[in-house]
C-alpha positions as CSV (number, residue, x, y, z in Angstrom):
1,M,-5.5,1.2,9.6
2,F,-4.6,2.8,6.3
3,A,-6.0,1.4,3.2
4,L,-5.8,1.9,-0.6
5,I,-9.4,2.0,-1.9
6,Y,-10.9,2.5,-5.5
7,D,-12.5,5.6,-5.7
8,T,-13.8,7.0,-8.9
9,R,-15.2,10.2,-7.0
10,E,-18.5,9.5,-8.6
11,L,-21.2,10.8,-6.1
12,D,-23.7,8.3,-6.9
13,K,-21.4,5.5,-6.2
14,P,-20.6,5.9,-2.4
15,Q,-19.2,2.5,-1.9
16,K,-15.7,2.3,-2.1
17,R,-13.9,-1.2,-2.4
18,V,-10.8,-1.8,-0.4
19,L,-7.8,-2.7,-2.4
20,S,-5.3,-3.4,0.3
21,V,-4.8,-2.6,4.1
22,H,-1.4,-1.2,5.7
23,K,-0.3,-0.6,9.3
24,T,1.6,2.6,8.1
25,R,1.1,5.3,5.6
26,Q,4.5,4.8,4.3
27,T,3.7,1.3,3.4
28,A,0.5,2.3,1.6
29,E,2.5,4.8,-0.4
30,R,4.9,1.9,-1.5
31,V,2.0,-0.2,-2.8
32,L,0.5,2.8,-4.5
33,E,3.5,3.6,-6.5
34,I,3.8,-0.3,-7.4
35,R,0.1,-0.1,-8.4
36,M,0.8,3.1,-10.5
37,A,3.7,1.8,-12.3
38,R,1.9,-1.7,-12.8
39,L,-1.0,0.3,-14.2
40,G,1.2,2.8,-16.2
41,K,-0.8,5.8,-14.8
42,K,-0.3,8.9,-12.8
43,V,-2.1,9.0,-9.2
44,E,-4.7,11.1,-10.8
45,E,-5.5,8.5,-13.2
46,C,-5.6,5.3,-11.4
47,D,-8.7,6.1,-9.2
48,T,-6.9,4.9,-6.1
49,R,-6.3,6.7,-3.0
50,I,-4.9,6.3,0.7
51,V,-7.2,6.6,3.4
52,W,-7.4,6.0,7.2
53,V,-10.2,3.7,8.1
54,K,-12.0,3.9,11.2
55,R,-13.0,0.5,11.6
56,T,-11.6,-2.9,10.8
57,V,-11.4,-3.9,7.1
58,K,-9.9,-6.2,5.0
59,R,-9.0,-6.5,1.3
60,E,-12.3,-6.5,-0.9
61,D,-14.4,-5.0,1.9
62,V,-16.5,-2.0,0.8
63,V,-16.3,1.3,2.8
64,I,-18.5,4.2,2.8
65,D,-17.4,7.9,3.5
66,R,-18.3,7.9,7.1
67,D,-15.9,4.8,7.5
68,F,-12.7,6.7,6.5
69,S,-10.8,10.0,6.3
70,T,-8.0,11.5,4.3
71,W,-5.7,11.7,7.4
72,K,-5.3,9.7,10.5
73,P,-6.1,11.5,13.8
74,G,-3.2,13.4,15.1
75,E,-1.3,12.5,12.0
76,K,0.9,15.7,10.5
77,V,-0.8,17.0,7.4
78,P,2.1,17.9,4.8
79,Y,2.1,21.7,4.4
80,G,1.2,21.4,0.5
81,E,-1.9,19.5,1.6
82,T,-3.3,22.3,3.7
83,H,-2.9,25.2,1.3
84,S,-4.4,25.7,-2.1
85,D,-2.1,26.1,-5.3
86,T,-4.3,28.6,-6.5
87,D,-5.1,32.0,-5.2
């Protein structure tokens, strides 16, 4: 399942709170857009990201890095996500 997690990317805080759970990445992306608009922030500023969770979770659960990955197994990763913007 896809989830929005709150992630400040602080290594000393490995636990991430689940903000919402979704069946598809598209739904998660729409909810993320709504969150960004509500907060008035860009994606880099709102400390929220979409992940594929490897176990069953619900809103307000806590996950750690071994519980999730950026992409669902077998999901087509966009070209821009697989190549660096810099040389």
